[in-house]
DSSP file (Angstrom, degrees, kcal/mol; ACC not computed):
  #  RESIDUE AA STRUCTURE BP1 BP2  ACC     N-H-->O    O-->H-N    N-H-->O    O-->H-N    TCO  KAPPA ALPHA  PHI   PSI    X-CA   Y-CA   Z-CA
    1    1 A X     >        0   0    0      0, 0.0     4,-2.2     0, 0.0     5,-0.2   0.000 360.0 360.0 360.0 -42.5  -60.2 -112.9  -38.2
    2    2 A X  H  >  +     0   0    0      1,-0.2     4,-2.6     2,-0.2     5,-0.2   0.903 360.0  52.1 -62.8 -40.8  -63.6 -111.3  -38.1
    3    3 A X  H  > S+     0   0    0      2,-0.2     4,-2.8     1,-0.2     5,-0.2   0.908 108.2  51.4 -61.8 -42.2  -64.7 -113.5  -41.0
    4    4 A X  H  > S+     0   0    0      2,-0.2     4,-2.5     1,-0.2    -2,-0.2   0.930 111.8  46.1 -60.5 -47.1  -63.6 -116.6  -39.1
    5    5 A X  H  X S+     0   0    0     -4,-2.2     4,-2.3     2,-0.2    -2,-0.2   0.905 113.6  49.4 -64.2 -42.3  -65.5 -115.6  -36.0
    6    6 A X  H  X S+     0   0    0     -4,-2.6     4,-2.2     2,-0.2    -2,-0.2   0.936 113.3  45.6 -62.7 -47.2  -68.6 -114.7  -38.1
    7    7 A X  H  X S+     0   0    0     -4,-2.8     4,-2.4     1,-0.2    -2,-0.2   0.884 111.9  52.3 -64.9 -38.7  -68.5 -118.0  -40.0
    8    8 A X  H  X S+     0   0    0     -4,-2.5     4,-2.5    -5,-0.2    -1,-0.2   0.908 109.6  49.3 -63.4 -41.9  -67.9 -120.0  -36.7
    9    9 A X  H  X S+     0   0    0     -4,-2.3     4,-2.4     2,-0.2    -2,-0.2   0.920 111.2  48.8 -63.3 -44.2  -70.9 -118.3  -35.1
   10   10 A X  H  X S+     0   0    0     -4,-2.2     4,-2.5     2,-0.2     5,-0.4   0.900 110.8  51.5 -62.1 -40.7  -73.1 -119.1  -38.1
   11   11 A X  H  X>S+     0   0    0     -4,-2.4     4,-2.2     1,-0.2     5,-0.8   0.935 112.8  44.5 -62.2 -47.0  -71.9 -122.7  -38.0
   12   12 A X  H  <5S+     0   0    0     -4,-2.5     4,-0.4     1,-0.2    -2,-0.2   0.878 116.9  46.7 -64.6 -37.6  -72.7 -123.1  -34.3
   13   13 A X  H  <5S+     0   0    0     -4,-2.4    -2,-0.2    -5,-0.2    -1,-0.2   0.870 127.8  19.7 -73.6 -38.3  -76.1 -121.4  -34.8
   14   14 A X  H  <5S+     0   0    0     -4,-2.5    -3,-0.2    -5,-0.2    -2,-0.2   0.719 127.8  33.9-110.3 -25.4  -77.3 -123.3  -37.9
   15   15 A X  T  <5S+     0   0    0     -4,-2.2     2,-0.4    -5,-0.4    -3,-0.2   0.533  89.3  92.4-117.5  -7.1  -75.5 -126.5  -38.4
   16   16 A X      < -     0   0    0     -5,-0.8     2,-0.8    -4,-0.4    -4,-0.0  -0.753  63.3-142.8 -93.4 134.7  -74.7 -127.9  -34.9
   17   17 A X        -     0   0    0     -2,-0.4     2,-0.2     0, 0.0    -3,-0.0  -0.859  19.9-153.9 -95.2 112.0  -77.1 -130.4  -33.3
   18   18 A X        -     0   0    0     -2,-0.8     2,-0.0     1,-0.1     6,-0.0  -0.608  16.8-114.5 -86.7 144.9  -77.1 -129.6  -29.6
   19   19 A X        -     0   0    0     -2,-0.2    -1,-0.1     1,-0.1     2,-0.0  -0.344  35.1-100.1 -72.8 159.1  -78.0 -132.3  -27.1
   20   20 A X     >  -     0   0    0      1,-0.1     4,-2.5    -2,-0.0     5,-0.2  -0.280  35.2-105.5 -70.2 165.9  -81.2 -132.1  -25.0
   21   21 A X  H  > S+     0   0    0      1,-0.2     4,-2.1     2,-0.2     5,-0.2   0.906 121.4  49.6 -61.1 -41.9  -80.9 -130.9  -21.4
   22   22 A X  H  > S+     0   0    0      1,-0.2     4,-2.4     2,-0.2    -1,-0.2   0.906 111.8  47.9 -64.4 -42.0  -81.4 -134.4  -20.1
   23   23 A X  H  > S+     0   0    0      2,-0.2     4,-2.6     1,-0.2     5,-0.2   0.894 110.1  52.3 -67.3 -38.9  -78.8 -135.9  -22.4
   24   24 A X  H  X S+     0   0    0     -4,-2.5     4,-1.9     2,-0.2    -2,-0.2   0.899 110.9  47.9 -63.2 -40.4  -76.3 -133.2  -21.5
   25   25 A X  H  X S+     0   0    0     -4,-2.1     4,-2.2     2,-0.2    -2,-0.2   0.923 112.0  49.4 -65.1 -44.0  -76.8 -133.9  -17.8
   26   26 A X  H  X S+     0   0    0     -4,-2.4     4,-2.1     1,-0.2    -2,-0.2   0.920 112.5  46.9 -61.8 -44.7  -76.4 -137.7  -18.4
   27   27 A X  H  X S+     0   0    0     -4,-2.6     4,-2.4     1,-0.2    -1,-0.2   0.851 109.2  55.0 -67.4 -33.9  -73.2 -137.2  -20.3
   28   28 A X  H  X S+     0   0    0     -4,-1.9     4,-2.4    -5,-0.2    -1,-0.2   0.911 108.3  48.5 -64.3 -42.3  -71.9 -134.9  -17.7
   29   29 A X  H  X S+     0   0    0     -4,-2.2     4,-2.6     2,-0.2    -2,-0.2   0.913 110.7  51.3 -63.3 -42.6  -72.4 -137.5  -15.0
   30   30 A X  H  X S+     0   0    0     -4,-2.1     4,-2.4     1,-0.2     5,-0.2   0.929 111.4  47.1 -60.5 -45.7  -70.7 -140.1  -17.2
   31   31 A X  H  X S+     0   0    0     -4,-2.4     4,-2.2     1,-0.2    -1,-0.2   0.903 112.2  50.4 -63.3 -41.3  -67.7 -137.9  -17.7
   32   32 A X  H  X S+     0   0    0     -4,-2.4     4,-2.2     2,-0.2    -2,-0.2   0.920 111.1  48.3 -64.0 -43.4  -67.5 -137.1  -14.0
   33   33 A X  H  X S+     0   0    0     -4,-2.6     4,-2.6     1,-0.2    -2,-0.2   0.936 113.4  46.2 -63.5 -46.9  -67.6 -140.8  -13.0
   34   34 A X  H  X S+     0   0    0     -4,-2.4     4,-2.6     1,-0.2    -1,-0.2   0.854 110.4  54.5 -65.8 -33.4  -64.9 -141.7  -15.5
   35   35 A X  H  X S+     0   0    0     -4,-2.2     4,-2.3    -5,-0.2    -1,-0.2   0.920 110.3  45.8 -64.2 -43.4  -62.8 -138.8  -14.4
   36   36 A X  H  X S+     0   0    0     -4,-2.2     4,-2.5     2,-0.2    -2,-0.2   0.928 113.8  49.1 -65.0 -44.7  -63.0 -139.9  -10.7
   37   37 A X  H  X S+     0   0    0     -4,-2.6     4,-2.2     1,-0.2    -2,-0.2   0.911 112.4  47.6 -61.8 -42.3  -62.2 -143.5  -11.7
   38   38 A X  H  X S+     0   0    0     -4,-2.6     4,-2.5     2,-0.2    -1,-0.2   0.899 110.9  51.9 -65.6 -40.0  -59.3 -142.5  -13.8
   39   39 A X  H  X S+     0   0    0     -4,-2.3     4,-2.5     1,-0.2    -2,-0.2   0.915 110.4  48.2 -62.2 -43.0  -58.0 -140.3  -11.0
   40   40 A X  H  X S+     0   0    0     -4,-2.5     4,-2.5     2,-0.2    -1,-0.2   0.889 111.2  50.8 -64.5 -39.2  -58.2 -143.2   -8.6
   41   41 A X  H  X S+     0   0    0     -4,-2.2     4,-2.4     2,-0.2    -2,-0.2   0.922 112.0  46.3 -64.7 -43.8  -56.4 -145.5  -11.0
   42   42 A X  H  X S+     0   0    0     -4,-2.5     4,-2.6     2,-0.2    -2,-0.2   0.909 112.2  51.2 -65.0 -41.8  -53.6 -143.0  -11.5
   43   43 A X  H  X S+     0   0    0     -4,-2.5     4,-2.6    -5,-0.2    -2,-0.2   0.918 111.0  49.1 -60.1 -43.6  -53.4 -142.4   -7.7
   44   44 A X  H  X S+     0   0    0     -4,-2.5     4,-2.6     2,-0.2     5,-0.2   0.927 112.5  46.0 -62.7 -46.6  -53.1 -146.2   -7.2
   45   45 A X  H  X S+     0   0    0     -4,-2.4     4,-2.8     1,-0.2     5,-0.2   0.907 113.5  50.4 -63.2 -41.3  -50.4 -146.7   -9.8
   46   46 A X  H  X S+     0   0    0     -4,-2.6     4,-2.6     2,-0.2    -2,-0.2   0.912 111.2  48.4 -63.2 -43.1  -48.5 -143.7   -8.4
   47   47 A X  H  X S+     0   0    0     -4,-2.6     4,-2.2     2,-0.2    -2,-0.2   0.939 114.3  45.0 -63.6 -47.3  -48.7 -145.1   -4.9
   48   48 A X  H  X S+     0   0    0     -4,-2.6     4,-2.5     1,-0.2    -2,-0.2   0.931 114.5  48.7 -62.8 -45.4  -47.6 -148.5   -5.9
   49   49 A X  H  X S+     0   0    0     -4,-2.8     4,-2.6    -5,-0.2     5,-0.2   0.900 110.5  51.8 -62.4 -40.9  -44.8 -147.2   -8.0
   50   50 A X  H  X S+     0   0    0     -4,-2.6     4,-2.4    -5,-0.2    -1,-0.2   0.899 110.7  47.8 -62.4 -41.1  -43.7 -144.9   -5.2
   51   51 A X  H  X S+     0   0    0     -4,-2.2     4,-2.7     2,-0.2    -2,-0.2   0.911 111.8  49.7 -65.8 -42.5  -43.5 -147.8   -2.8
   52   52 A X  H  X S+     0   0    0     -4,-2.5     4,-2.3     2,-0.2    -2,-0.2   0.926 112.9  46.4 -63.0 -44.9  -41.6 -149.9   -5.2
   53   53 A X  H  X S+     0   0    0     -4,-2.6     4,-2.4     2,-0.2    -1,-0.2   0.906 112.2  51.6 -64.0 -41.4  -39.0 -147.1   -5.9
   54   54 A X  H  X S+     0   0    0     -4,-2.4     4,-2.0    -5,-0.2    -2,-0.2   0.921 111.1  47.0 -61.0 -44.5  -38.8 -146.5   -2.1
   55   55 A X  H  X S+     0   0    0     -4,-2.7     4,-2.4     2,-0.2    -1,-0.2   0.886 110.2  54.1 -64.0 -38.6  -38.1 -150.2   -1.5
   56   56 A X  H  X S+     0   0    0     -4,-2.3     4,-2.3     1,-0.2    -2,-0.2   0.930 110.2  45.5 -60.8 -46.0  -35.5 -150.3   -4.3
   57   57 A X  H  X S+     0   0    0     -4,-2.4     4,-2.1     2,-0.2    -1,-0.2   0.837 111.7  52.0 -70.6 -31.2  -33.6 -147.4   -2.8
   58   58 A X  H  X S+     0   0    0     -4,-2.0     4,-1.6     2,-0.2    -1,-0.2   0.894 110.9  48.7 -66.6 -38.9  -33.8 -148.9    0.7
   59   59 A X  H  < S+     0   0    0     -4,-2.4    -2,-0.2     1,-0.2    -1,-0.2   0.897 112.7  47.4 -66.7 -40.8  -32.4 -152.1   -0.8
   60   60 A X  H  < S+     0   0    0     -4,-2.3    -2,-0.2     1,-0.2    -1,-0.2   0.880 109.5  55.0 -66.1 -38.8  -29.6 -150.2   -2.6
   61   61 A X  H  <        0   0    0     -4,-2.1    -1,-0.2     1,-0.2    -2,-0.2   0.859 360.0 360.0 -65.2 -37.7  -28.8 -148.3    0.6
   62   62 A X     <        0   0    0     -4,-1.6    -1,-0.2    -5,-0.1    -2,-0.2   0.474 360.0 360.0 -90.7 360.0  -28.3 -151.4    2.8
């Protein structure tokens, strides 16, 4: 386990190319925007599906 952690640290330190601060900020904004859009899409589908199911059960009830 210690060997794994040591090797992982060396890999991160020497072989990973980290993005610049500006690029990290830009990518963070992109992820945040897509997260909000996806959340709104899921909310919309859930709302429509809930209404359809509600109407179905009202139709079955009467």
